[in-house]
C-alpha positions, 0 to 999 in steps of 0.5 A: 500500500503506497503512502503519499505525503503532501507538503502544502495545503493550498489548492494543488495539495488539497485537490491531489489529497482529495483525488487520492483519498477518493481512490483509498490511497493513504495520504496526509497533508502538511500545511505551514499555516496555523489555521485556514486563511482567506488570503488570496481572495478569489480565483479565476478558473476554467472548466479544465479546473472546475470540472475536476472539482465537480468529480469530487462532489459527493452530491452536486444537489446538496454541495454545489461547487461555489463561484460565479459564472464569468460570461464576458470580458470587457477591456476599456481604456482609462477613459472608459472607451471599449477596446475589447468586449468578447464572450467567455466560455466556461470560466468561474470566479471562486472565493478562496475561502469558499473553495477551501471550505469545499475541500475541507468538507471532502477531505478528512480533517484528521489527515491535515496537520496545521502549523508544520513548516518543512525543514528537510528530507531524511534519506536512506540509500539515496531515497527519501524515507521521511519528511522532517518539519521544524517542530521536530515532527517526522513523517514517513512515506513512499511518495513525497509531493511539494505543493508549497507554492512559489517559495517552495522549501521542497523545491529548494531542498531537491534543486536548490534556489531558482532564479526568479525574474525581477518584480516589475509589476505589483498587484493590489488585491481586494474584495468588497460588496457593492449592490449598485454595481452588481446588476450592471456588471453581472457575470462581466470581467471588466478591466480598465487599462491605461494606453500610455503606462503600465496601469490597469484596474480589474473587477470581477463579480465573485457572488451576487453583490461581491467583487474581487478587484485588482490594481496592476501597476509598474512598481518601478514608477510608483510603489507603496511599501509597508503601507498602512490601510489608509496609505494603501487606499490613498495610493490606489485613489492617487494612481487611478484618479483619471480612471472612470467613476466606477473605479473609485465607486468600487474602491469606496466599498473596499475595506483596505485592512483586508487588501494586500500587495502581491509581488508578481514574478516567475521562473524559467521551466524546470528541466524536470519536476522530480528527484527520486520519489519527490515530486513538485506540482502547482506553483512549486513546480512552475510559476507564471505571471498572473496576466495569464489567469492560469495558475489555479487551473494548472494546479488542479490539472497537475493534481488530476494528471499526477493522481491518475498516473500514480494510480495507473503506473507502479514505477514511480520514476515512470509516473513522474516522467510521464507527468512532466511530459504531459505538463511541460509544453503547456506550462512553457507556453503559459510562462512565455505568454505571461512574460509577453503580456507583462511586456505589453502591459509595461509598454502599452504605447508599443501596441495598438491597444485592443486590436493586438492585445492577447486576452488569455481567457479567450482560447482560439480553436486550432484551425486547419490549413486553408487553401490546400484542398482540391476544390476552392468554392467562391460563395456569393450570398447576401444576408437577406436572400431568402434562397440563400437561407433555404439552401442551408441544409444542402450546404451543411450536408455537403460539408459533412459528407465532402468537406475534406475536399473543398474550402468556401470563400464567402463573398457578399453580393449586394442584393439590395443597394436601396429601394430607389429604382429597385426591380428584381422580378416581381419585387420593387418595394418592401411590401412585395417581399413579405408574400414572397418569403411566405411562399418560399417558407411553404415551398421549402419547409424552412421558417421565414416570417415575411411580416418584418417587411410590413412592420419594420422593412430593411432599407438596404442589405449593405449594412449587414453585408459590411458587418459580415466583412468586419466579422470576417476580418477578425475571424473567418470561421466565426464570421460564418457563424455570425452570418448564420446568426444575423439570418436568424434574426431577420428571417425568424425573429423579425430584427432589423439587421441594419441596426448596429445594436443587433449586429453588435449583439450577434458579434458578441453572441458568437464569440467575436470581439464586439468592440473590434467588430464595431471599429472594423465596421466603421473604419475598414470593412466597407472597403472589403465589401466594395471589393466583393461587389467588384469581384461579383461584377467582374464574375457576372454574378446576378443570382444568389446564391451563386457557388463557383467551384474550381479544382486544381486543374482549373476546371470550373462549375457554377451553381446558381440559385436553389439546387437540389443536393444531388446537383451540388454532389455531382459537381464535387464528383466531376471535379474530384472523380475519386472523392469518397462520400463520408458517412454522416454521424446522425446522432442528434448530439453530434449534429448539434455539437457541429451546428449550433442551430438547426430548423426542423428541416435541416435536422430531418435532412441531415439525420435522414429521418422524416419530419414526423420523426425529427419533431419527436427527437427534437422535442425529446432533446428539448425536454432533456435540456440539450437544446432550447427553441425559438418559435416563430410564426412559421416554424421553430429554430432549435438552439444547441446547449452543446455547441462551442463556437 
């Protein structure tokens, strides 16, 4: 039977202790603090971390994980102008004392020994057999884990001193209640950053009316050493005097006797995390600057991976080597990112604040290489084109079955410049569009609500087209999701998508930086839209949708207007004769993980079921909470709770 001795009773040590204790491994934790402390105030934690903690919960209903969901990040300059505003996925802010209380309910109290400061290891035949503490107490074990933080005595005992980077940035940290700000800042991480010097202020809701806040500052320019609470308050007010009133409002709510200054620093990645049967984890093993907001999540991931290895593998040396291999790449990236962000913070004038500033809370999916597939498709479309809306099932199926053979380049065609002298078939004025949409809905079985053309007609399709180009300039993949979202707004929700309020809302919903989106819409996107119109004219595109398929031998086929699926499939097979159709996984969970929204017709078409069968499946998914629904006059659109943009 293995016995594990953990030195350090913080997040890393307690997570490991709980995981091992749950697996019936003998484990004991030694903590130098005399009793539990609330120092640290709060953590930002990603789902990578808190999903592991949820595994430890004996009963989620009676013992839920503490914390507040953080659904959005907003970066503003010191004048209050929004530089970034972006949706966050799966982050929480958790008060330290609440998290520690969570651990103490799970981990046996008799297995935590308080007031024990590590002194040294006792060796026998080159192997550690016991840890001795400054009070003379000795604890024997088989595996010893140093989880004793950035100033780790265990790390120094096995590796000697590390070279910390100089302290160039300090943080003042506090936590306070403010009812007035609670509603307006709910679930929002707001940060104000100077664009002329190293100074920022952040506020994060940690419960209904509580905020954890921080002030980061360049300590080479100004500092407050050995401050009294009154001096610390005066220092913060002086430093942040030019920041918006919300900052001073929050500071007035703060008890500065509970605030503290944190010296930020890091050290280089260690060549290994272990020596013989002693291993390091958490900040003892790797320390990144706090700009990354990754410390707590990394500590919990360490615990999960290390515990799994200890339970799976008998050879301790192999356990520790595999643990290091699993963690070193991610840790190296976090250390490098922290240093990059510190440099940007200290020298904001060297960057275009907002456009180029990295927000580590927002992870980008790895994207495949574009332009290397055998077929390139130029897709000329328009946000208010009803035919472009009803061909969605065919394009989605083509992507699932033949997506490995083609890339799509989305172009805006400019369907409706204005209603002045407009004539396209029987349509010459807004009221002509309403019955046309109702007819398209009836023929194709995909919901459209033509009443918008009677109640709040769009004057032009150019503004939403320019908006798509603004989205495309930021992220090509999210731009496609944005285009889908604004189509849903106009076709089903009767939203006038000429209005920037709706366009900005859609950009934020799909995960774009909505502040940058607005800037690009106002400054650069119009020129990109003009280029699309010129290309459409050059290629004589007059019908929407128009898809132009070109293979590597420069063979070309066009699809104009509404076409059946077999027509599009035949084009693929003519351009790549040996193309193999990929079977579609028709599992509803798979489909809704790939497409965040679907109409009944789309789901039926992709799952190869009748409308009646689809209706039953969709209703069952809705009842189980996997999907939501929006009911329009002429049909339902189902919204996944599973898909991540």
